[in-house]
Each structure stands twice: as C-alpha cells, then as structure tokens.
Backbone as a chain_set.jsonl record, in Angstrom:
{"seq": "MPRQKKSARGKHRWIGFESSELISREGINDIFKEKSSLSEVKIVDLYSAKNKTIAIAKAPLSTYKEALDAINKCESLSTITSSGKIRLVRQRLSSI", "coords": {"N": [[132.776, 129.493, -96.346], [130.222, 127.488, -95.025], [128.918, 127.474, -91.685], [129.308, 124.834, -89.255], [126.633, 122.648, -88.396], [124.838, 122.469, -85.289], [124.52, 119.847, -84.241], [126.616, 118.494, -85.405], [128.874, 119.372, -84.168], [129.554, 118.073, -81.825], [129.143, 116.822, -78.467], [129.696, 118.249, -75.233], [130.952, 118.94, -71.909], [131.1, 121.356, -69.316], [133.461, 122.051, -66.847], [133.905, 123.207, -63.649], [136.532, 124.062, -61.571], [138.905, 124.237, -58.803], [142.099, 125.412, -57.649], [144.246, 124.914, -54.95], [146.309, 126.611, -54.712], [147.995, 129.458, -56.206], [148.104, 129.336, -59.656], [149.176, 129.226, -63.027], [147.742, 129.449, -66.378], [149.371, 127.992, -68.102], [150.587, 126.294, -66.276], [148.417, 124.697, -65.435], [147.786, 123.535, -67.89], [150.119, 122.038, -68.245], [149.818, 120.147, -66.187], [147.552, 118.853, -67.158], [148.59, 117.742, -69.518], [150.203, 115.738, -68.547], [148.426, 113.799, -67.714], [146.757, 111.314, -69.414], [144.004, 111.057, -69.791], [143.131, 113.63, -69.748], [143.854, 114.885, -72.047], [142.252, 115.945, -74.089], [140.91, 117.971, -72.886], [140.189, 121.395, -72.491], [141.227, 124.541, -71.243], [139.133, 127.209, -70.505], [138.289, 129.548, -69.035], [139.994, 131.456, -66.509], [140.561, 132.407, -63.24], [142.133, 134.239, -60.683], [142.442, 134.628, -57.23], [142.76, 135.523, -53.795], [144.868, 133.683, -52.96], [144.251, 131.361, -54.38], [143.207, 129.579, -57.337], [140.635, 129.659, -59.719], [139.07, 127.838, -62.253], [137.628, 127.126, -65.514], [136.922, 124.397, -67.505], [136.61, 122.756, -70.685], [135.284, 119.736, -71.624], [135.079, 116.847, -73.697], [132.044, 114.987, -74.063], [132.347, 112.23, -74.182], [134.647, 111.642, -72.69], [134.17, 112.716, -70.253], [133.577, 111.715, -67.561], [136.013, 110.418, -66.934], [137.69, 112.621, -67.03], [136.742, 114.167, -64.874], [137.417, 112.448, -62.717], [140.232, 112.388, -63.038], [140.948, 115.085, -62.636], [140.195, 115.42, -59.949], [141.978, 113.654, -58.769], [144.409, 114.896, -58.913], [146.795, 116.564, -56.891], [146.581, 119.334, -56.076], [144.228, 120.194, -57.242], [140.639, 120.431, -57.379], [137.322, 119.566, -58.187], [134.443, 121.674, -58.522], [131.933, 122.215, -59.681], [129.853, 121.175, -62.464], [128.47, 121.239, -65.786], [126.287, 121.19, -68.657], [126.083, 123.632, -69.741], [127.893, 126.567, -70.078], [127.212, 128.985, -68.97], [125.813, 128.354, -66.616], [127.835, 127.171, -65.077], [129.622, 129.335, -64.762], [127.944, 131.035, -63.326], [127.545, 129.589, -60.939], [130.17, 129.494, -59.975], [130.666, 132.163, -59.53], [129.526, 132.778, -57.131], [131.268, 131.942, -55.257]], "CA": [[132.399, 128.158, -95.941], [129.129, 127.557, -94.05], [129.187, 127.032, -90.323], [128.818, 123.495, -88.925], [125.397, 122.595, -87.621], [125.066, 122.188, -83.878], [124.633, 118.408, -83.988], [127.892, 118.004, -85.932], [129.985, 119.905, -83.367], [129.88, 117.176, -80.719], [128.662, 117.222, -77.15], [130.749, 118.474, -74.26], [130.555, 119.394, -70.583], [131.939, 122.386, -68.73], [133.847, 121.639, -65.498], [134.47, 124.263, -62.821], [137.398, 123.489, -60.542], [139.78, 125.195, -58.142], [143.418, 124.997, -57.206], [144.497, 125.441, -53.611], [147.429, 127.55, -54.831], [147.984, 130.252, -57.428], [148.694, 128.583, -60.754], [148.911, 129.872, -64.313], [147.117, 128.623, -67.42], [150.402, 127.063, -68.578], [150.762, 125.287, -65.234], [147.292, 123.756, -65.518], [147.959, 122.77, -69.132], [151.182, 121.049, -68.001], [149.213, 119.069, -65.398], [146.658, 118.121, -68.052], [149.39, 116.977, -70.482], [150.721, 114.567, -67.853], [147.341, 112.815, -67.613], [146.259, 110.972, -70.754], [142.552, 111.256, -69.861], [142.865, 115.066, -69.827], [144.494, 115.421, -73.248], [141.271, 116.669, -74.909], [140.286, 119.005, -72.057], [140.715, 122.728, -72.783], [140.935, 125.583, -70.271], [138.407, 128.302, -71.135], [138.391, 130.715, -68.159], [140.901, 131.3, -65.381], [140.465, 133.527, -62.311], [143.001, 134.078, -59.524], [142.105, 135.505, -56.119], [142.897, 135.002, -52.428], [145.78, 132.537, -52.9], [143.749, 130.185, -55.077], [142.84, 129.786, -58.734], [139.401, 129.016, -60.145], [139.114, 127.694, -63.707], [136.577, 126.393, -66.202], [137.465, 123.587, -68.592], [135.649, 122.146, -71.603], [135.642, 118.34, -71.839], [134.14, 116.103, -74.542], [131.132, 114.141, -73.286], [132.844, 110.846, -74.154], [135.698, 111.495, -71.679], [133.788, 113.581, -69.127], [133.742, 111.034, -66.267], [137.446, 110.22, -66.717], [138.264, 113.942, -66.765], [136.399, 114.5, -63.485], [138.248, 111.631, -61.831], [141.626, 112.798, -63.164], [141.111, 116.397, -61.982], [140.117, 115.227, -58.504], [143.143, 112.902, -58.309], [145.543, 115.812, -58.827], [146.943, 117.006, -55.509], [146.139, 120.696, -55.776], [142.992, 120.513, -57.964], [139.402, 119.762, -56.978], [136.181, 120.06, -58.948], [133.4, 122.343, -57.752], [130.653, 122.05, -60.359], [129.929, 120.89, -63.895], [127.179, 121.381, -66.441], [126.321, 121.229, -70.109], [126.007, 125.045, -70.128], [128.945, 127.354, -69.429], [126.553, 130.044, -68.21], [125.503, 127.825, -65.286], [129.086, 126.988, -64.343], [130.078, 130.678, -64.384], [127.036, 131.534, -62.288], [127.833, 128.861, -59.689], [131.496, 129.874, -59.496], [130.682, 133.571, -59.107], [129.074, 132.861, -55.742], [132.355, 131.474, -54.373]], "C": [[131.298, 128.257, -94.89], [129.55, 126.971, -92.699], [128.618, 125.629, -90.1], [127.514, 123.588, -88.144], [125.709, 122.134, -86.202], [125.29, 120.702, -83.605], [125.962, 117.841, -84.468], [129.081, 118.453, -85.091], [130.379, 119.004, -82.21], [129.408, 117.722, -79.389], [129.835, 117.354, -76.195], [130.133, 118.92, -72.935], [131.58, 120.416, -70.106], [132.196, 121.996, -67.278], [134.471, 122.839, -64.786], [135.286, 123.631, -61.714], [138.28, 124.57, -59.939], [141.107, 124.55, -57.785], [143.668, 125.645, -55.858], [145.66, 126.425, -53.588], [147.276, 128.361, -56.107], [148.725, 129.493, -58.52], [148.285, 129.247, -62.066], [148.211, 128.905, -65.265], [148.108, 127.582, -67.929], [150.644, 125.95, -67.563], [149.654, 124.245, -65.249], [147.409, 122.91, -66.778], [149.06, 121.722, -68.987], [150.652, 119.864, -67.195], [148.327, 118.204, -66.287], [147.429, 117.277, -69.056], [149.945, 115.705, -69.86], [149.69, 113.437, -67.773], [146.773, 112.546, -69.001], [144.75, 111.208, -70.882], [142.174, 112.731, -69.958], [143.443, 115.699, -71.096], [143.54, 116.242, -74.116], [140.58, 117.792, -74.146], [140.978, 120.337, -72.302], [140.297, 123.702, -71.682], [140.29, 126.755, -70.999], [138.566, 129.587, -70.324], [139.328, 130.4, -67.005], [140.828, 132.561, -64.532], [141.365, 133.239, -61.118], [142.614, 135.093, -58.462], [142.331, 134.774, -54.797], [143.709, 133.707, -52.358], [145.206, 131.253, -53.472], [143.361, 130.572, -56.503], [141.575, 129.014, -59.026], [139.397, 128.99, -61.662], [137.894, 126.936, -64.215], [137.209, 125.682, -67.386], [136.326, 122.996, -69.412], [136.134, 120.726, -71.91], [134.626, 117.678, -72.766], [133.291, 115.166, -73.68], [131.661, 112.712, -73.162], [133.909, 110.613, -73.085], [135.4, 112.285, -70.408], [134.043, 112.924, -67.772], [135.219, 110.821, -65.933], [138.132, 111.543, -66.387], [137.97, 114.383, -65.329], [137.275, 113.74, -62.497], [139.704, 112.085, -61.849], [141.876, 114.149, -62.499], [141.099, 116.229, -60.47], [141.298, 114.445, -57.946], [144.403, 113.759, -58.24], [145.582, 116.407, -57.424], [146.318, 118.361, -55.232], [144.822, 121.08, -56.441], [141.8, 119.769, -57.382], [138.237, 120.387, -57.733], [135.152, 120.67, -58.005], [132.035, 122.056, -58.357], [130.901, 121.662, -61.81], [128.527, 120.961, -64.474], [127.378, 121.303, -67.942], [126.268, 122.661, -70.637], [127.046, 125.843, -69.35], [128.352, 128.464, -68.57], [126.266, 129.589, -66.784], [126.76, 127.637, -64.454], [129.629, 128.338, -63.887], [129.23, 131.25, -63.254], [127.33, 130.888, -60.938], [129.179, 129.27, -59.114], [131.545, 131.32, -59.008], [130.236, 133.741, -57.658], [130.154, 132.431, -54.756], [133.288, 132.633, -54.047]], "O": [[131.427, 129.039, -93.949], [130.415, 126.1, -92.611], [127.588, 125.269, -90.67], [127.321, 124.496, -87.335], [126.726, 121.485, -85.958], [126.164, 120.344, -82.816], [126.393, 116.798, -83.976], [130.19, 117.957, -85.286], [131.468, 119.172, -81.661], [129.289, 118.933, -79.206], [130.842, 116.659, -76.33], [128.945, 119.234, -72.859], [132.761, 120.348, -70.447], [131.262, 121.65, -66.554], [135.447, 123.415, -65.266], [134.795, 122.76, -60.996], [138.397, 125.67, -60.478], [141.223, 123.333, -57.642], [143.331, 126.812, -55.658], [145.958, 127.008, -52.546], [146.508, 127.987, -56.993], [149.859, 129.058, -58.315], [147.175, 129.766, -62.189], [148.103, 127.709, -64.995], [147.741, 126.43, -68.162], [150.879, 124.802, -67.938], [149.915, 123.052, -65.095], [147.161, 121.705, -66.744], [148.949, 120.632, -69.547], [150.99, 118.715, -67.478], [148.343, 116.977, -66.187], [146.971, 116.193, -69.417], [150.139, 114.706, -70.553], [150.051, 112.26, -67.766], [146.351, 113.478, -69.686], [144.269, 111.526, -71.97], [141.015, 113.052, -70.224], [143.511, 116.924, -71.2], [143.985, 117.153, -74.814], [139.743, 118.494, -74.713], [142.207, 120.408, -72.322], [139.148, 123.689, -71.24], [140.827, 127.245, -71.992], [138.945, 130.617, -70.881], [139.451, 129.253, -66.574], [141.013, 133.664, -65.045], [141.365, 132.125, -60.594], [142.473, 136.281, -58.754], [142.121, 133.565, -54.695], [143.263, 132.734, -51.75], [145.631, 130.164, -53.087], [143.211, 131.752, -56.821], [141.442, 127.854, -58.636], [139.687, 130.002, -62.3], [137.225, 126.215, -63.474], [137.939, 126.287, -68.172], [135.228, 122.767, -68.906], [137.25, 120.534, -72.393], [133.427, 117.925, -72.635], [133.771, 114.621, -72.686], [131.442, 112.057, -72.142], [134.061, 109.485, -72.615], [136.289, 112.496, -69.583], [134.675, 113.537, -66.911], [135.634, 111.019, -64.791], [139.045, 111.586, -65.563], [138.849, 114.913, -64.649], [137.81, 114.323, -61.554], [140.344, 112.16, -60.8], [142.913, 114.338, -61.863], [141.914, 116.838, -59.777], [141.595, 114.56, -56.757], [145.367, 113.382, -57.574], [144.543, 116.716, -56.84], [145.597, 118.519, -54.247], [144.338, 122.192, -56.228], [141.923, 118.624, -56.947], [138.18, 121.606, -57.896], [135.004, 120.249, -56.857], [131.094, 121.699, -57.648], [132.012, 121.801, -62.321], [127.534, 120.774, -63.772], [128.505, 121.347, -68.434], [126.392, 122.883, -71.841], [127.079, 125.804, -68.121], [128.934, 128.84, -67.552], [126.456, 130.357, -65.842], [126.756, 127.912, -63.254], [130.053, 128.473, -62.739], [129.754, 131.878, -62.334], [127.359, 131.569, -59.913], [129.322, 129.384, -57.897], [132.375, 131.663, -58.165], [130.546, 134.754, -57.03], [129.967, 132.548, -53.545], [134.265, 132.453, -53.32]]}, "num_chains": 1, "name": "protein.A"}
C-alpha cells in the first residue's frame, strides 16, 4: 500500500512541557485521559532527571490551543516550548 501524502496526514504541533515531580509515561497518559481536550495528544519523548520530568507531546493543530491551556492548568505540569517541528522542540529542551 502506498504511503499517504504529506497533506493528507494532517497538521500538528509539538509541545515541550515539564513536571515538577518524577512521573512515568503512564502517569502522564492518565492525566491526559482525565482531560477531554487532551484525548488526542500523544506523548512522544520522556526524559527524567533531577527530580523532574521533561516530555514532548504531539497535538493536532485543531486542538492545539486547548491542549496548551489544559496542560498548564494541571497542577504539576507546565509548558516550556512548542513548535511545528519536533527538532526545534528537542533543541530547546536540551538546553534546560
């Protein structure tokens, strides 16, 4: 079967965020399941160091603003950066 063309795959944004405590991928997914606006958001990368967790999530462009608001409303989560390119988000997070 041929691969989908780029325009048919849909647009998305990458969101870099941190947790003030150590948390697992399953823990973040549980938080996301509780919020209806985060149901389509997927965790791509997860790094743990120095009593905090840094993660990158992929959100559809149509729910991007709601996803940002929902992540920032969670007690232990806060966004750091976001972009349309994962390379830029990884680069920005590596300096932290």
